[in-house]
C-alpha positions as CSV (number, residue, x, y, z in Angstrom):
1,M,72.0,-115.8,-26.4
2,A,68.4,-114.7,-25.7
3,D,65.5,-115.5,-27.9
4,S,64.9,-112.6,-30.4
5,R,61.2,-112.6,-29.8
6,H,62.0,-111.2,-26.3
7,G,64.5,-108.6,-27.3
8,R,65.0,-105.4,-25.3
9,G,64.1,-102.7,-27.7
10,F,65.7,-101.7,-31.0
11,L,69.3,-101.8,-29.8
12,G,68.9,-105.2,-28.1
13,R,67.4,-106.6,-31.3
14,L,70.2,-105.1,-33.4
15,A,72.9,-106.6,-31.2
16,Y,71.1,-109.9,-31.3
17,Y,71.1,-109.8,-35.1
18,V,74.8,-108.9,-35.3
19,Y,75.9,-111.6,-32.8
20,A,73.8,-114.2,-34.7
21,Q,75.8,-113.4,-37.8
22,A,79.4,-113.0,-36.5
23,P,81.4,-113.1,-33.2
24,G,81.4,-109.3,-33.0
25,P,80.9,-106.1,-35.0
26,G,84.4,-106.2,-36.5
27,D,83.9,-109.7,-37.9
28,Y,80.4,-108.8,-39.0
29,L,81.7,-105.9,-41.1
30,L,84.6,-107.8,-42.6
31,Q,82.4,-110.8,-43.4
32,G,79.8,-108.5,-45.0
33,L,82.4,-106.6,-47.0
34,V,84.2,-109.7,-48.4
35,T,81.0,-111.5,-49.3
36,M,79.4,-108.4,-50.8
37,L,82.4,-107.8,-53.1
38,L,83.0,-111.4,-54.1
39,A,80.0,-113.7,-53.5
40,G,78.4,-112.8,-56.8
41,V,81.4,-113.0,-59.1
42,P,80.6,-115.8,-61.6
43,G,82.7,-118.5,-63.2
44,L,86.3,-119.5,-62.7
45,P,87.5,-115.9,-61.8
46,G,85.0,-115.9,-58.9
47,I,86.0,-119.3,-57.7
48,A,89.7,-118.2,-57.7
49,L,89.0,-114.9,-55.9
50,R,86.9,-116.5,-53.3
51,G,89.4,-119.3,-52.8
52,L,91.9,-116.7,-51.8
53,A,89.9,-113.9,-50.1
54,Y,87.6,-116.1,-48.1
55,R,90.6,-117.1,-46.0
56,L,90.1,-113.7,-44.3
57,I,86.8,-114.7,-42.8
58,M,86.9,-118.5,-42.5
59,R,89.4,-121.4,-42.3
60,V,90.3,-123.0,-45.6
61,D,92.8,-125.8,-45.7
62,G,94.3,-126.1,-49.2
63,F,92.0,-124.8,-52.0
64,A,88.2,-124.9,-51.9
65,A,86.0,-124.2,-54.9
66,I,83.2,-121.9,-53.7
67,E,80.6,-121.1,-56.3
68,C,78.8,-117.7,-56.5
69,G,75.8,-117.3,-54.3
70,V,77.1,-119.3,-51.4
71,R,75.8,-117.7,-48.2
72,L,78.0,-117.6,-45.0
73,R,76.9,-116.6,-41.5
74,Y,79.3,-116.7,-38.5
75,A,82.0,-117.5,-41.0
76,R,84.7,-117.6,-38.3
77,G,83.1,-120.8,-37.2
78,I,83.4,-122.5,-40.6
79,S,86.3,-124.8,-41.6
80,V,86.6,-126.5,-45.0
81,G,89.2,-128.9,-46.1
82,A,91.2,-129.1,-49.3
83,N,89.3,-129.8,-52.5
84,V,85.9,-129.0,-51.0
85,Y,83.2,-127.9,-53.5
86,L,80.4,-125.6,-52.4
87,D,77.7,-125.3,-55.1
88,Q,75.5,-122.3,-55.8
89,G,72.9,-121.5,-53.1
90,V,74.6,-123.4,-50.3
91,Y,73.9,-121.8,-46.9
92,L,76.3,-122.4,-44.0
93,H,75.3,-120.8,-40.7
94,A,77.7,-121.7,-37.9
95,C,77.9,-120.7,-34.2
96,P,80.8,-121.0,-31.8
97,Q,81.3,-124.8,-32.0
98,G,81.0,-124.4,-35.7
99,I,80.8,-126.3,-39.0
100,E,83.7,-128.5,-40.2
101,I,83.6,-130.0,-43.7
102,G,86.4,-132.4,-44.5
103,A,88.6,-132.6,-47.5
104,D,87.2,-133.8,-50.9
105,C,83.5,-133.2,-49.8
106,Q,80.9,-131.9,-52.2
107,V,77.9,-129.8,-51.0
108,M,75.4,-129.3,-53.7
109,H,73.1,-126.4,-54.5
110,N,70.6,-125.2,-51.9
111,A,71.9,-127.5,-49.2
112,E,71.6,-125.9,-45.7
113,L,74.0,-126.6,-42.8
114,H,72.7,-124.7,-39.8
115,V,74.0,-124.4,-36.3
116,F,72.4,-121.2,-35.1
117,N,72.4,-122.0,-31.4
118,F,70.2,-119.2,-30.0
119,R,69.1,-121.4,-27.0
120,D,72.7,-122.2,-25.9
121,L,72.5,-126.0,-26.2
122,P,75.9,-127.4,-25.0
123,H,76.9,-129.5,-28.1
124,A,75.9,-127.5,-31.2
125,F,78.1,-128.3,-34.2
126,I,78.2,-130.1,-37.6
127,R,81.3,-132.2,-38.5
128,V,81.5,-133.8,-41.9
129,G,84.3,-136.3,-42.7
130,R,86.4,-136.7,-45.8
131,G,84.9,-137.5,-49.2
132,T,81.2,-137.1,-48.2
133,F,78.6,-136.0,-50.8
134,I,75.7,-133.8,-49.6
135,G,73.0,-133.6,-52.2
136,E,70.8,-130.9,-53.5
137,S,68.4,-129.2,-50.9
138,V,69.7,-131.3,-48.0
139,V,69.0,-129.8,-44.6
140,I,71.3,-130.5,-41.6
141,R,70.5,-128.8,-38.3
142,G,73.2,-129.2,-35.7
143,Q,71.9,-127.7,-32.5
144,G,72.4,-131.0,-30.7
145,G,75.5,-131.9,-32.7
146,V,75.8,-133.8,-36.0
147,S,78.8,-136.0,-36.8
148,I,79.0,-137.4,-40.3
149,G,81.8,-139.8,-41.2
150,D,83.9,-140.3,-44.3
151,D,82.5,-141.3,-47.7
152,V,78.9,-140.8,-46.7
153,L,76.3,-140.3,-49.5
154,I,73.4,-138.1,-48.6
155,A,70.8,-137.9,-51.4
156,P,68.8,-134.8,-52.4
157,L,66.1,-133.5,-50.0
158,A,67.3,-135.6,-47.0
159,K,66.9,-134.0,-43.6
160,I,69.2,-134.6,-40.6
161,L,67.7,-132.8,-37.6
162,A,69.6,-132.9,-34.3
163,V,67.1,-130.8,-32.5
164,N,63.6,-131.3,-31.1
165,H,60.9,-129.1,-29.5
166,N,59.5,-129.8,-26.1
167,F,55.7,-130.1,-26.2
168,G,54.6,-131.7,-22.9
169,D,52.9,-128.6,-21.4
170,T,49.5,-128.1,-23.1
171,T,49.1,-124.7,-21.4
172,I,52.1,-123.2,-23.3
173,P,52.6,-122.9,-27.1
174,V,55.2,-125.3,-28.3
175,I,57.3,-122.5,-29.6
176,D,57.7,-121.3,-26.0
177,Q,58.6,-124.6,-24.4
178,G,62.2,-124.8,-25.4
179,I,64.2,-127.3,-27.3
180,T,66.5,-130.3,-26.7
181,G,69.3,-131.8,-28.7
182,E,70.8,-135.3,-28.2
183,G,72.8,-135.4,-31.4
184,I,73.1,-137.5,-34.5
185,V,75.9,-139.7,-35.7
186,I,76.2,-141.1,-39.3
187,E,79.1,-143.5,-39.6
188,D,81.5,-144.0,-42.5
189,G,80.1,-145.2,-45.9
190,A,76.4,-144.9,-45.1
191,W,73.9,-143.9,-47.8
192,I,71.0,-141.7,-46.8
193,G,68.3,-142.0,-49.5
194,A,66.4,-139.2,-51.2
195,G,63.9,-137.4,-48.9
196,A,64.8,-139.5,-45.8
197,A,64.5,-137.8,-42.4
198,I,67.1,-138.7,-39.6
199,L,65.7,-137.5,-36.3
200,D,67.5,-136.4,-33.1
201,G,69.2,-139.0,-31.0
202,V,69.9,-141.5,-33.8
203,R,73.1,-143.3,-34.9
204,I,73.3,-144.8,-38.4
205,G,75.8,-147.6,-38.5
206,Q,78.7,-148.0,-40.9
207,G,77.8,-148.8,-44.4
208,S,74.1,-148.9,-43.8
209,V,71.5,-147.8,-46.4
210,I,68.4,-145.7,-45.5
211,G,65.7,-146.0,-48.2
212,A,64.1,-143.0,-49.9
213,N,61.6,-141.1,-47.7
214,A,62.3,-143.2,-44.7
215,V,61.9,-141.6,-41.2
216,V,64.6,-142.9,-38.9
217,T,63.6,-142.6,-35.2
218,R,66.0,-145.1,-33.6
219,D,69.5,-146.5,-34.1
220,I,70.3,-148.4,-37.2
221,P,73.1,-151.1,-36.9
222,P,75.9,-151.3,-39.4
223,H,75.6,-152.8,-42.9
224,V,71.8,-153.1,-43.1
225,L,69.0,-151.7,-45.3
226,A,66.3,-149.8,-43.5
227,V,63.1,-148.5,-45.1
228,G,59.7,-147.1,-44.1
229,S,58.2,-144.7,-41.6
230,P,59.3,-145.3,-38.9
231,A,62.3,-147.0,-40.5
232,R,62.8,-150.7,-39.9
233,V,65.6,-153.0,-40.9
234,I,64.6,-155.4,-43.7
235,R,68.0,-156.8,-44.8
236,D,71.5,-157.4,-43.6
237,L,73.7,-156.3,-46.5
238,R,76.5,-158.7,-45.4
239,D,74.2,-161.7,-46.1
240,D,72.8,-160.3,-49.4
241,V,74.7,-157.5,-51.1
242,K,72.1,-157.0,-53.8
243,L,70.1,-153.9,-53.1
244,D,66.3,-154.0,-52.9
245,S,64.7,-153.3,-56.3
246,G,63.1,-150.2,-54.9
247,L,66.5,-148.5,-54.5
248,S,68.8,-147.5,-57.3
249,R,71.4,-145.0,-58.2
250,Q,68.6,-142.7,-59.2
251,D,67.9,-142.2,-55.5
252,R,71.2,-140.3,-55.2
């Protein structure tokens, strides 16, 4: 898919827009019609109607509670499991490899899961395991691929960014130098603290805790506490299960 800043006239830009929103014109029209009619219906009637009608445009296993104001783009690439809850203002933008949200997950208001792969990176997706909680205003960008395990806790304002800009050529603006995506993996049971940033190419080990506002630039082993910018391991949780006093349930 070509970069929109180099479109070929009005029709080229119009086609670019449509194919960024849906697999084709038919899906684009159906997706727009269903969401136009139902996205704003409040309360339990709206949740019930969307739980049924949204099956026309996305894959829903079991029943999912979708609040009003949830925005969907490329809905054919979105799959949600049973008992998933999508809060108001959630934005899901999938592209061909899609977004998968496992059963019993909660995605809270203004969270953004985005896989708009306009530069055709080979492994662009977001996959979220069962029982994971994604807090308010979390941003997950999956151009390089993001795999999140089961029962992961992601606190508000965290950023998981599986994409990076090339910047080595000082004669060309960074925006014109292209992007790379190595991917991010967050293993089962991890806790990503409020405001933390997980950068491309990183693996967070099972059960590890990332402190609030930490910036993770390298792999974190299982069952440790890591804090700071750049994040560094300060404790093995298997030796001392008491969390540092700077972290509490208020960081959720």
